[in-house]
N, C-alpha and C positions, 0 to 999 in steps of 0.2 A: 518520438511520441511518448507521452506519459501514460501512466495507468490511472484508473479511477476506482473508487470503492462504491459498489452498488448497494441498493436497499437490502440486499441479503446479509449485510454486515450485522453481526450480533454484538458489536462493541466489546469484544473480548480483550482487545488490546495486544494480542500476540504479534501483530504486524509492526507496530510502532517502534519497538526497540531493534527490529531487524533492518530498518531503513538506514543505509549508510550516509545519506545526505539530509536526514531529518525532514523529509518531505511529508510525513504523515503526522496528522494532529488529531486529537480527540475532538469530536464534534457532538452535537446534540441533535439527534440521538445516535448517529453513527460516525465513524472516523472518516477523515477525508485526506486526499492527497493533493498537495500543491503542485499543479502541473508545471509551474515555472521552476521548481526545484527537482522534480522527478527526472532521473536519468535512466530509469528501468534497470538500475544496478550495473550498468555498463561500466567496466573498469573495476568493479568490486566483486561481482559474482557472475556465473554463467547465465543466470536467468533471474528475473525479478523475484527477490526473496519474499516480498509480501505475499505474492501469489502462491509461492511454495508453502508457506506456513498457514495460510488462511484456512480455517476449518470449514467455511461455507462457500469457498471459491468466489468471494465477493470482490477480489482485486482483479480487474480485467483491463485490457487495453482501452484507452479513451477514444 
């Protein structure tokens, strides 16, 4: 299952460089996660990095 970014996103950009598979892209007005690329950081980190660093908790399970 992939993660998604909710409307709580403030477009700070802190999540994008943390994604090991480049699944996060800048959108208008908020960032988005490509569900076909998102691996929830399995094989890279113990938990989804975007959710860990998001200041507004906008990265949630889809």
